[in-house]
DOSEKE-334228 format. One record per residue: residue number from 1; residue in three letters; x, y, z of N, C-alpha, C in turn. Coordinates in Angstrom, 2 decimals. Layout:
BEGIN
     k     r       nc1       nc2       nc3      cac1      cac2      cac3       cc1       cc2       cc3
   NUM   ala         X         Y         Z         X         Y         Z         X         Y         Z
...
This chain:
BEGIN
     k     r       nc1       nc2       nc3      cac1      cac2      cac3       cc1       cc2       cc3
     1   met     85.24     93.95     95.47     86.40     94.61     94.98     86.98     95.34     96.10
     2   ile     86.27     95.78     97.22     86.65     96.72     98.27     87.60     95.53     98.94
     3   leu     87.26     94.39     99.26     88.25     93.17     99.93     89.27     93.18     99.20
     4   arg     89.55     93.13     97.86     90.81     92.85     96.89     91.57     94.14     97.27
     5   leu     91.03     95.35     97.23     91.76     96.49     97.36     92.33     96.53     98.67
     6   leu     91.76     96.21     99.69     92.25     96.26    101.05     93.40     95.24    101.23
     7   asp     93.19     94.29    100.69     94.32     93.23    100.50     95.67     93.68     99.99
     8   thr     95.44     94.49     98.71     96.63     95.24     98.07     97.33     96.31     98.97
     9   ile     96.31     97.25     99.69     96.67     98.11    100.42     97.47     97.57    101.64
    10   ala     97.29     96.61    102.32     97.77     95.96    103.41     99.15     95.41    103.19
    11   ser     99.59     94.98    102.01    101.07     94.65    101.64    101.87     95.79    101.38
    12   asn    101.25     97.11    100.89    101.87     98.17    100.74    101.15     99.47    101.02
    13   pro    101.20     99.75    102.43    100.32    100.78    102.79    100.41    102.13    102.36
    14   pro     99.57    102.80    101.68     99.74    104.07    100.86     99.95    105.17    101.79
    15   arg    100.29    106.27    101.03    100.55    107.51    101.97     98.91    108.08    102.56
    16   glu     97.89    107.83    101.61     96.70    108.24    102.38     96.32    107.66    103.68
    17   leu     96.91    106.31    103.84     96.62    105.83    105.21     97.29    106.81    106.23
    18   lys     98.53    106.89    106.17     99.20    107.99    107.39     98.31    109.32    107.22
    19   ala     97.89    109.81    106.00     97.41    111.15    106.14     95.76    110.97    107.13
    20   leu     95.21    109.70    106.73     93.80    109.59    107.54     94.14    109.45    108.98
    21   ile     95.11    108.77    109.31     95.53    108.55    110.61     95.83    110.00    111.39
    22   arg     96.61    110.88    110.69     96.85    112.14    111.12     95.54    112.84    111.18
    23   leu     94.65    112.75    110.32     93.37    113.62    110.27     92.42    112.90    111.55
    24   met     92.65    111.72    111.90     91.84    111.10    113.13     92.47    111.58    114.30
    25   his     93.72    111.84    114.42     94.27    112.38    115.63     93.93    113.75    115.63
    26   ile     93.70    114.66    114.53     93.14    116.08    114.68     91.72    115.93    115.02
    27   ala     90.91    115.11    114.61     89.55    115.01    114.71     89.01    115.05    116.41
    28   ile     90.01    114.40    117.18     89.42    114.39    118.56     90.24    115.58    118.99
    29   gln     90.59    116.34    118.52     90.92    117.69    119.06     90.36    118.81    118.30
    30   asp     89.15    119.36    119.33     88.18    120.10    118.84     88.56    121.45    118.16
    31   glu     89.48    122.17    119.00     89.96    123.47    118.41     90.59    123.29    116.87
    32   glu     91.78    122.33    117.07     92.52    122.06    115.83     91.66    121.55    114.78
    33   tyr     90.62    120.65    114.89     89.91    120.15    113.93     89.02    121.42    113.19
    34   arg     88.42    122.30    114.26     87.60    123.46    113.61     88.38    124.33    112.80
    35   gln     89.74    124.42    113.05     90.55    125.36    112.29     91.04    124.57    110.93
    36   leu     91.05    123.23    110.89     91.32    122.68    109.52     90.11    122.75    108.70
    37   val     88.90    122.33    109.35     87.66    122.47    108.64     87.45    123.99    108.11
    38   asn     87.77    124.93    108.69     87.42    126.18    108.04     88.21    126.73    107.19
    39   lys     89.66    126.09    107.16     90.59    126.59    106.24     90.33    125.55    104.99
    40   glu     90.16    124.35    104.94     90.08    123.52    103.95     88.64    123.14    103.07
    41   leu     87.54    123.50    103.87     86.34    123.40    103.37     85.51    124.64    103.05
    42   val     85.94    125.69    103.21     85.25    126.95    103.04     84.91    127.16    101.73
    43   asn     85.47    126.78    100.65     84.95    126.84     99.23     84.01    125.84     98.82
    44   phe     83.53    124.71     99.73     82.94    123.80     99.28     81.27    124.34     99.21
    45   pro     80.47    123.73     98.36     79.13    124.33     98.52     78.46    124.22     99.67
    46   asp     77.67    125.06    100.29     76.82    125.10    101.06     77.67    125.32    102.57
    47   phe     78.91    125.51    102.34     79.62    125.73    103.57     79.03    126.32    104.84
    48   glu     78.51    127.82    104.53     78.02    128.36    105.66     76.76    127.76    106.22
    49   lys     76.12    126.97    105.53     74.89    126.03    105.97     75.41    124.96    106.85
    50   arg     76.71    124.38    106.38     76.88    123.20    106.93     77.99    123.56    108.20
    51   lys     78.55    124.75    108.21     79.65    124.94    109.02     79.53    124.51    110.27
    52   thr     78.62    124.57    111.29     78.34    124.26    112.62     78.51    122.64    112.67
    53   leu     77.69    122.11    111.60     77.87    120.36    111.58     79.36    120.24    111.28
    54   leu     79.95    120.60    110.38     81.25    120.48    109.91     82.33    120.57    111.23
    55   glu     82.18    121.63    111.80     83.17    121.93    113.07     82.71    120.86    114.19
    56   arg     81.64    120.45    114.28     81.21    119.16    115.31     81.78    117.93    114.93
    57   gly     82.15    117.79    113.71     82.66    116.42    113.24     81.95    115.81    112.40
    58   tyr     80.75    116.41    111.70     80.13    115.79    110.70     80.68    116.01    109.44
    59   phe     80.59    115.24    108.29     81.21    115.55    107.00     80.71    114.46    106.00
    60   ser     80.84    114.89    104.52     80.44    114.14    103.52     81.62    113.33    103.17
    61   gly     81.37    112.63    101.90     82.59    111.78    101.21     83.38    112.70    100.80
    62   pro     83.06    113.78     99.93     84.04    114.79     99.52     84.57    115.63    100.53
    63   asp     84.02    115.93    101.64     84.73    116.60    102.51     85.90    115.83    103.19
    64   leu     85.68    114.55    103.26     86.77    113.64    103.83     87.96    113.57    102.89
    65   val     87.75    113.43    101.63     88.64    113.34    100.40     89.55    114.68    100.73
    66   gln     89.02    115.72    100.97     89.79    117.10    100.96     90.51    117.25    102.37
    67   leu     89.90    116.72    103.42     90.62    116.76    104.62     91.83    115.72    104.50
    68   val     91.77    114.57    104.13     92.70    113.84    103.76     93.71    114.37    102.96
    69   leu     93.45    114.80    101.90     94.44    115.65    101.01     95.20    116.68    101.69
    70   ala     94.55    117.47    102.74     95.07    118.45    103.42     96.20    117.79    104.43
    71   cys     95.86    116.89    105.02     96.85    116.21    105.96     97.97    115.25    105.33
    72   asp     97.83    115.27    103.92     99.10    114.70    103.08     99.56    115.67    102.44
    73   asp     99.46    116.85    102.97    100.46    118.16    102.47    100.01    118.50    101.10
    74   gly     98.82    118.10    100.56     98.21    118.39     99.22     99.03    117.64     98.11
    75   arg     99.63    116.49     98.35    100.14    115.81     97.18     99.43    115.00     96.32
    76   gly     97.94    115.02     96.58     97.29    114.22     95.62     96.70    113.16     96.42
    77   thr     95.44    112.77     96.06     94.74    111.69     96.97     94.00    110.74     95.97
    78   asn     94.11    109.39     96.35     93.44    108.51     95.33     92.03    108.18     96.14
    79   val     91.11    108.71     95.34     89.70    108.50     96.05     89.20    107.15     96.20
    80   gln     89.65    106.27     95.36     89.23    104.87     95.73     90.00    104.11     97.14
    81   val     91.09    104.78     97.35     91.82    104.30     98.47     91.09    104.91     99.48
    82   val     90.68    105.98     99.63     90.01    106.70    100.67     88.59    106.08    100.89
    83   thr     87.88    105.98     99.83     86.69    105.12    100.01     86.93    103.86    100.62
    84   ser     87.70    102.86    100.41     87.85    101.82    100.91     88.07    101.98    102.42
    85   met     88.76    102.97    102.96     89.20    103.21    104.04     87.90    103.68    104.86
    86   leu     87.10    104.44    104.09     85.99    104.92    104.68     85.02    103.70    105.21
    87   his     85.04    102.78    104.17     84.23    101.58    104.50     84.67    100.77    105.96
    88   gln     86.02    100.75    105.91     86.52    100.28    107.20     86.11    100.98    108.45
    89   leu     86.24    102.28    108.43     85.74    103.21    109.52     84.17    103.03    109.80
    90   asn     83.38    102.90    109.10     81.96    102.66    109.13     81.88    101.42    109.82
    91   asp     82.66    100.18    109.13     82.26     98.93    109.70     82.92     98.78    111.11
    92   trp     83.66     99.48    111.53     84.42     99.34    112.91     83.86    100.38    113.80
    93   met     82.76    101.06    113.65     82.38    102.28    114.19     83.09    103.29    114.44
    94   leu     83.93    103.66    113.74     84.80    104.87    114.05     84.12    106.10    113.33
    95   val     83.31    105.94    112.56     82.25    106.81    112.01     80.96    106.19    112.15
    96   ser     79.94    107.18    112.24     78.54    106.69    112.12     78.09    107.32    110.80
    97   asp     77.09    106.59    110.02     76.37    106.72    108.93     75.02    107.20    108.96
    98   ala     74.53    108.34    108.67     73.20    108.64    108.81     72.53    108.60    107.39
    99   gly     73.23    108.05    106.38     72.77    108.04    104.82     71.36    107.21    104.74
   100   leu     71.14    106.32    105.51     69.83    105.61    105.36     68.61    106.35    105.63
   101   leu     69.20    106.80    107.14     68.05    107.66    107.87     67.74    109.05    107.33
   102   val     69.07    109.70    106.96     68.67    111.08    106.44     69.24    111.25    105.02
   103   pro     68.93    110.74    103.91     69.77    110.54    102.72     70.07    111.87    102.05
   104   asn     69.24    113.06    102.43     69.46    114.30    102.03     70.25    115.29    102.83
   105   ala     70.99    114.33    103.98     71.68    115.36    104.94     72.76    116.08    104.50
   106   tyr     73.05    117.26    105.15     74.18    118.15    104.52     75.49    117.47    104.90
   107   ala     75.63    116.55    105.93     76.92    115.88    106.35     76.38    114.43    106.71
   108   arg     76.58    113.28    106.07     76.30    112.01    106.13     76.91    111.27    107.20
   109   tyr     78.18    111.64    107.42     78.90    110.92    108.33     79.38    111.88    109.58
   110   asn     79.78    111.01    110.71     80.07    111.76    111.99     81.37    110.93    112.58
   111   trp     82.25    111.72    112.98     83.54    110.90    113.84     83.02    110.28    115.10
   112   asn     83.22    109.08    115.40     83.26    108.68    116.91     84.31    108.83    117.65
   113   lys     84.36    109.92    118.37     85.80    110.58    118.84     86.13    109.65    120.10
   114   pro     85.26    108.96    121.16     85.69    108.32    122.23     86.49    107.03    121.48
   115   arg     85.73    106.40    120.58     86.39    105.22    119.97     87.71    105.30    119.46
   116   ile     87.79    106.50    118.50     89.14    106.91    117.93     90.25    107.01    118.78
   117   ala     89.90    107.91    120.07     90.73    108.19    121.00     91.26    107.01    121.78
   118   gln     90.47    105.92    121.82     90.91    104.81    122.77     91.84    104.08    121.57
   119   leu     91.50    103.72    120.40     92.26    103.22    119.54     93.54    103.79    119.24
   120   ile     93.71    105.32    119.35     94.85    105.82    119.34     95.68    105.53    120.34
   121   ala     95.21    105.73    121.48     95.96    105.31    122.71     96.45    103.87    122.68
   122   leu     95.94    103.02    122.02     96.30    101.57    121.89     97.37    101.20    120.74
   123   lys     97.35    102.38    119.70     98.24    102.24    118.55     97.79    101.20    117.65
   124   ile     96.56    101.05    117.48     96.01     99.92    116.75     94.95    100.62    115.59
   125   leu     95.17    101.89    115.52     94.00    102.32    114.18     94.61    101.70    113.02
   126   asp     95.94    101.45    112.55     96.31    100.77    111.42     95.67     99.48    111.23
   127   asn     95.49     98.69    112.10     94.71     97.25    112.17     93.37     97.41    111.75
   128   ile     92.61     98.42    112.09     91.24     98.51    111.65     91.07     98.99    110.23
   129   leu     92.16    100.04    109.74     91.99    100.47    108.60     92.46     99.49    107.51
   130   leu     93.41     98.59    107.69     94.06     97.60    106.87     93.51     96.27    106.77
   131   gly     92.91     95.85    107.93     91.96     94.63    107.88     92.81     93.37    108.14
   132   pro     92.31     92.21    107.82     93.07     90.98    108.31     94.37     90.63    107.57
   133   ala     94.35     91.08    106.31     95.86     90.50    105.74     97.06     91.42    106.59
   134   tyr     96.59     92.64    106.88     97.80     93.42    107.33     98.00     92.94    108.65
   135   val     96.80     92.52    109.53     96.88     92.36    110.82     97.78     91.00    110.88
   136   ala     97.64     89.93    110.18     98.33     88.83    109.86     99.83     89.11    109.96
   137   gln    100.13     90.00    109.01    101.64     90.49    108.74    102.21     91.12    109.98
   138   lys    101.46     91.90    110.74    101.97     92.68    111.74    102.08     91.71    113.05
   139   tyr    101.24     90.97    113.00    101.11     90.02    114.58    101.67     88.50    114.37
   140   gly    102.00     88.32    112.92    102.58     87.00    112.68    103.56     86.58    113.67
   141   gln    104.54     86.96    113.98    105.47     86.66    115.04    104.72     86.38    116.34
   142   ser    103.62     86.81    116.59    103.01     86.81    118.10    102.02     85.87    118.20
   143   val    101.70     85.09    117.04    100.74     83.97    117.16    101.48     82.70    116.86
   144   pro    102.11     82.03    117.84    102.76     80.84    117.52    101.79     79.50    117.24
   145   ala    101.91     78.48    116.74    101.23     77.18    116.86    101.71     76.59    117.91
   146   val    100.55     75.87    118.53    101.02     75.18    119.96    100.71     73.68    119.53
   147   phe    101.87     72.87    119.40    101.67     71.66    119.09    101.66     70.59    120.28
   148   val    100.92     69.64    119.96    100.30     68.83    121.31    100.16     67.43    120.68
   149   arg    100.10     66.48    121.41     99.88     65.22    121.30     98.74     64.50    122.24
   150   lys     97.86     63.86    121.66     96.81     63.24    122.26     96.40     61.78    121.79
   151   arg     96.81     60.72    122.68     96.53     59.33    122.21     97.13     58.96    120.83
   152   gly     98.55     59.51    121.00     99.43     59.13    120.02     99.12     60.01    118.47
   153   asp     98.16     60.82    118.58     98.03     61.65    117.24     98.56     63.29    117.83
   154   glu     98.96     63.69    116.74     99.64     65.21    116.94     98.56     66.20    116.51
   155   tyr     98.40     67.23    117.21     97.45     68.12    116.84     98.26     69.59    116.97
   156   thr     97.40     70.60    116.36     97.98     71.83    116.47     96.86     72.98    116.90
   157   gly     97.03     73.53    117.93     96.22     74.61    118.48     96.94     76.15    118.12
   158   thr     96.13     77.22    118.67     96.67     78.46    118.33     96.93     79.12    119.65
   159   gly     98.12     79.80    119.74     98.30     80.64    121.11     98.83     82.07    120.38
   160   phe     98.67     83.14    121.50     99.12     84.45    121.28     99.87     84.85    122.32
   161   leu    100.79     85.81    121.71    101.80     86.42    123.02    101.00     87.64    123.66
   162   ala    101.16     87.71    125.06    100.75     88.83    125.87    101.89     89.35    126.72
   163   thr    101.84     90.43    127.14    102.96     90.94    127.74    102.56     91.72    128.99
   164   asn    103.11     91.57    130.07    102.75     92.57    131.22    102.99     93.85    131.02
   165   arg    101.63     94.73    130.93    101.97     96.31    130.67    103.03     96.97    131.46
   166   thr    103.32     96.65    132.65    104.10     97.40    133.49    105.80     96.75    133.27
   167   asp    105.85     95.72    132.86    107.07     95.01    132.33    107.23     94.26    131.14
   168   ala    107.77     95.04    129.94    107.60     94.62    128.81    108.44     93.39    128.56
   169   thr    109.28     93.09    129.47    110.37     91.92    129.57    109.67     90.56    129.80
   170   lys    108.58     90.63    130.48    107.68     89.53    130.73    106.71     89.08    129.75
   171   his    106.96     87.86    129.03    105.79     87.45    128.13    105.30     86.18    128.55
   172   val    104.00     86.11    127.93    103.15     84.73    127.98    102.64     84.31    126.72
   173   ile    102.43     83.20    126.41    101.50     82.58    125.56    100.05     82.17    126.02
   174   val     98.94     82.65    125.65     97.88     82.32    126.23     97.20     81.61    124.91
   175   thr     96.45     80.30    125.29     95.78     79.82    124.46     94.47     79.18    125.17
   176   ala     93.57     78.55    124.74     92.54     77.90    125.05     92.79     76.53    125.79
   177   lys     92.33     76.38    127.19     92.81     75.33    127.91     92.41     74.04    127.34
   178   his     91.36     73.77    126.61     90.99     72.51    125.96     91.97     72.20    125.06
   179   asn     93.13     73.21    124.56     94.09     72.78    123.70     95.28     71.98    124.56
   180   val     95.33     72.25    125.92     96.72     71.79    126.37     96.25     71.01    127.66
   181   asp     95.07     70.92    128.06     94.72     70.24    129.58     95.20     68.69    129.50
   182   pro     96.18     68.48    130.33     96.60     67.21    130.67     95.46     66.17    131.37
   183   gly     94.42     66.90    131.89     93.22     66.16    132.30     92.55     65.38    131.12
   184   glu     92.61     66.01    129.87     92.10     65.45    128.76     92.88     64.48    127.91
   185   gly     94.06     64.42    128.67     94.88     63.15    127.94     95.75     63.84    127.13
   186   ile     96.18     65.33    127.11     96.99     66.03    126.22     98.17     66.14    126.65
   187   thr     99.28     66.11    125.87    100.56     66.61    126.29    101.15     67.39    125.28
   188   phe    101.56     68.49    126.04    102.20     69.75    125.21    103.57     69.38    124.88
   189   thr    103.79     69.51    123.32    105.33     69.24    122.98    106.05     70.39    122.64
   190   ser    105.61     71.54    121.92    106.42     72.68    121.72    105.52     73.69    121.05
   191   phe    106.19     74.87    120.63    105.66     75.97    120.06    106.19     76.00    118.65
   192   gly    105.33     76.45    117.64    105.93     76.34    116.30    106.75     77.69    116.41
   193   ser    107.61     77.65    115.40    108.33     78.99    114.84    107.39     79.89    114.17
   194   ser    107.40     81.04    114.66    106.38     81.97    114.09    107.00     83.08    113.12
   195   gln    107.27     82.98    111.83    107.93     84.17    111.02    109.23     84.53    111.53
   196   gly    110.16     83.33    112.03    111.50     83.55    112.68    111.55     83.54    114.05
   197   ala    110.54     83.84    114.84    110.24     83.97    116.15    110.20     82.70    116.87
   198   cys    111.16     82.10    117.90    111.07     81.03    118.45    110.81     81.28    119.90
   199   tyr    109.89     80.50    120.52    109.46     80.39    121.83    109.89     79.40    122.61
   200   arg    110.43     79.63    123.87    110.98     78.75    124.93    110.14     78.55    126.04
   201   pro    109.39     77.75    126.39    108.60     77.72    127.46    109.31     77.76    128.74
   202   leu    108.92     78.41    129.74    109.76     78.63    131.05    109.12     77.84    132.24
   203   ala    108.25     77.14    131.87    107.48     76.20    133.17    107.44     74.80    132.46
   204   ser    107.13     74.13    133.47    107.04     72.57    132.97    105.57     72.22    132.60
   205   glu    104.59     72.97    133.04    103.23     72.71    132.80    102.44     74.27    132.71
   206   trp    101.49     74.17    131.89    100.55     75.30    131.57     99.77     75.60    132.72
   207   phe     99.83     76.99    133.03     98.70     77.39    134.26     97.50     77.45    133.67
   208   leu     96.56     76.64    134.24     95.07     76.52    133.77     94.14     77.38    134.57
   209   his     93.18     78.04    133.92     92.33     78.77    134.63     91.05     77.63    135.40
   210   pro     91.03     77.82    136.34     89.92     76.83    137.07     88.55     76.94    136.46
   211   lys     88.09     78.02    135.93     86.76     77.99    135.35     86.69     78.26    133.98
   212   leu     87.52     79.38    133.29     87.45     79.72    132.03     88.38     78.78    130.91
   213   asp     87.87     78.76    129.83     88.70     78.01    128.89     90.01     78.73    128.38
   214   leu     90.96     79.06    129.26     92.23     79.71    129.22     93.27     79.03    130.08
   215   ala     94.59     79.06    129.04     95.65     78.53    129.73     96.91     79.43    129.25
   216   val     97.71     79.63    130.36     98.84     80.58    130.16    100.23     79.91    130.39
   217   met    101.16     80.00    129.50    102.66     79.57    129.51    103.65     80.67    129.39
   218   pro    104.33     80.89    130.75    105.36     81.97    130.53    106.53     81.45    129.33
   219   val    107.03     82.68    128.82    108.15     82.06    127.60    109.04     82.98    127.48
   220   glu    110.08     82.83    126.87    111.17     83.72    126.37    111.16     83.39    124.80
   221   cys    111.45     84.72    124.18    111.22     84.88    122.83    112.50     85.37    122.30
   222   ser    112.85     84.62    120.87    114.12     85.02    120.31    114.04     86.38    119.61
   223   glu    112.81     86.85    119.52    112.48     88.26    118.73    111.94     89.08    119.65
   224   ala    111.66     90.36    119.13    110.87     91.25    120.08    109.30     91.47    119.19
   225   pro    108.35     90.47    119.23    107.38     90.83    118.54    106.21     91.66    119.21
   226   thr    105.26     92.03    118.30    104.19     92.89    118.94    103.13     92.30    119.78
   227   pro    103.18     92.35    121.19    102.10     91.76    122.01    100.63     92.09    121.54
   228   ile     99.91     91.19    121.95     98.40     91.56    121.76     97.69     91.76    123.29
   229   tyr     97.17     92.63    123.43     96.61     93.46    124.81     95.18     93.00    124.65
   230   pro     94.62     92.23    125.56     92.96     92.31    125.85     92.48     93.75    126.29
   231   val     91.52     94.21    125.42     90.77     95.44    125.69     89.33     95.45    125.46
   232   gly     88.75     96.16    126.29     87.31     96.54    126.27     86.25     95.44    126.66
   233   val     85.17     95.46    126.13     84.21     94.27    126.73     83.54     93.75    125.33
   234   ala     83.52     92.49    125.38     82.77     91.73    124.29     81.40     92.20    124.04
   235   arg     81.08     92.44    122.86     79.67     92.82    122.50     79.30     91.69    121.48
   236   val     77.93     91.39    121.77     77.08     90.71    120.60     77.41     90.87    119.30
   237   leu     77.81     90.39    118.28     78.07     90.41    117.00     79.09     91.50    116.62
   238   ala     80.11     91.85    117.66     81.06     92.77    117.51     82.14     92.26    116.35
   239   arg     82.64     93.17    115.64     83.52     93.02    114.61     84.64     92.42    115.05
   240   thr     85.34     91.48    114.28     86.48     90.71    114.87     87.50     90.20    113.90
   241   ile     88.82     90.30    114.17     89.77     89.56    113.08     90.48     88.53    114.08
   242   thr     90.21     87.25    113.45     90.69     86.03    113.90     92.18     85.57    113.32
   243   leu     92.96     85.08    114.06     94.12     84.38    113.59     94.24     83.30    114.11
   244   gly     94.56     82.31    113.20     94.80     80.85    113.76     95.34     79.79    112.79
   245   tyr     95.44     78.65    113.05     95.95     77.70    112.25     94.87     76.47    112.03
   246   pro     94.06     76.92    111.19     93.06     75.97    110.58     93.48     74.63    109.96
   247   leu     92.83     73.46    110.04     93.35     72.35    109.48     93.11     72.34    107.90
   248   ile     94.25     72.47    107.10     94.12     72.39    105.51     94.51     71.00    105.27
   249   ala     93.54     70.40    104.40     93.60     69.09    104.03     94.87     68.87    103.21
   250   thr     95.31     69.73    102.35     96.39     69.35    101.24     97.72     69.75    101.72
   251   thr     97.87     70.16    103.14     99.07     70.54    103.65     99.44     69.43    105.07
   252   asp    100.55     69.37    105.32    101.06     68.61    106.44    101.93     69.80    107.52
   253   ala    102.02     71.16    107.23    102.29     71.86    108.01    101.50     73.07    108.29
   254   pro    101.53     73.73    109.52    100.50     74.81    110.04    100.87     76.02    109.05
   255   tyr     99.62     76.69    108.74     99.70     77.97    108.18     98.94     78.84    108.95
   256   leu     99.50     80.21    109.18     98.79     81.20    109.80     97.91     81.92    108.95
   257   leu     96.50     82.00    109.25     95.46     82.53    108.39     94.64     83.49    109.05
   258   ala     94.21     84.51    108.43     93.43     85.52    109.14     91.98     85.84    108.44
   259   his     91.03     86.09    109.24     89.82     86.32    108.43     88.95     87.18    109.38
   260   gly     88.11     88.20    108.83     87.18     89.00    109.66     85.90     88.11    109.89
   261   gly     85.17     88.60    111.08     84.08     87.78    111.57     83.36     88.50    112.41
   262   gly     82.57     87.90    113.53     81.89     88.61    114.59     81.85     87.79    115.78
   263   thr     81.46     88.28    117.14     81.34     87.28    118.13     80.22     86.60    118.24
   264   gln     80.18     85.30    118.70     79.03     84.41    118.92     79.07     83.93    120.31
   265   arg     80.11     83.54    120.73     80.14     82.95    122.24     79.38     84.02    123.01
   266   his     79.75     84.99    123.09     79.15     85.95    123.90     77.63     85.79    124.18
   267   cys     76.92     85.36    123.02     75.58     85.14    123.12     75.17     83.90    124.00
   268   gln     76.14     82.77    123.72     75.83     81.77    124.49     76.07     81.85    126.00
   269   glu     77.10     82.55    126.23     77.36     82.87    127.65     76.28     83.60    128.50
   270   leu     75.62     84.40    127.60     74.35     85.41    128.02     73.37     84.35    128.42
   271   gln     72.82     83.39    127.31     72.07     82.53    127.67     71.99     81.64    128.77
   272   arg     73.31     81.22    129.22     73.62     80.64    130.34     73.70     81.10    131.58
   273   gly     73.45     82.40    131.46     73.23     83.28    132.64     74.59     83.46    133.24
   274   arg     75.72     83.52    132.58     76.94     83.67    133.18     77.63     84.93    132.72
   275   lys     78.63     85.56    133.41     79.26     86.64    132.97     80.03     86.44    131.83
   276   pro     79.39     87.40    130.69     80.19     87.02    129.41     81.69     87.43    129.44
   277   tyr     82.30     86.48    128.46     83.84     86.90    128.16     83.93     86.64    126.79
   278   his     85.22     87.02    126.17     85.32     86.71    124.68     86.84     86.56    124.43
   279   phe     87.22     85.48    124.15     88.66     85.24    123.72     88.53     84.30    122.32
   280   gln     88.91     84.79    121.34     88.71     83.98    119.95     90.07     83.51    119.48
   281   phe     90.17     81.95    119.31     91.11     81.46    118.75     90.75     80.78    117.54
   282   gly     91.55     80.92    116.43     91.15     80.55    114.94     91.53     79.08    114.87
   283   gly     90.86     78.20    114.69     90.79     76.86    113.94     91.66     75.79    114.63
   284   ala     91.77     75.56    116.27     92.42     74.88    116.58     92.20     73.20    115.96
   285   arg     93.31     72.60    115.78     92.97     71.30    114.94     92.85     70.17    116.11
   286   gln     91.93     70.19    116.76     92.03     69.11    117.91     90.47     68.65    118.06
């Protein structure tokens, strides 16, 4: 039920989402958050007993609903929507949940302020809250199909748009080296049009990493899609959202799909004694 609700929310983000994002901006500002808590939760049961915990960023489900309501100018809040977003916050470790360890705690949840601050800086809090369907919509233009030919057969891989952080006019498409490596008898033919965005390669050949399974092609784009930035360090079983063009037996055209999952390659790299890295490309048909 939660997944179906998230898909509905993704296609039409509710005002509760904006209110929750506003609340999370406040949550990392200690004094402003303390003032909000004391104003909005003062009439809640056991407030005086819980006051210190609440001011430090701990809260219960009803507390969160009231705080979201306050950040939405008191216009009313759908509890079911807030509940689904709380699941996402917990799943992505933006809050910690002590419910299993301390079932009778005054405040079950706690904001993960450093992680929230990082995602706010990167402007990707909406990705976390709305999930794979929303991410597919937001970055659809940024994930083109990579068309190649090998031994007379045509295949489709997945690439993503990256941008120089100091010069937003410079774009590259990144893909897995095994998708385009001429040494494997593969010939790159073109990029697919992605939700109206057309990419033109600016080099005759891909730049291949000598060791890692990565390849880069400088490009021009007809639109101004949202670039995808690498961030953080891969962790074993970290939550992921994967975009890609898997083989669908009943179609002859590529379709961009998105799904949630977790890292696995990181485990393999650790076992081999090499420095771990993680780039996940969805369903290269090759």
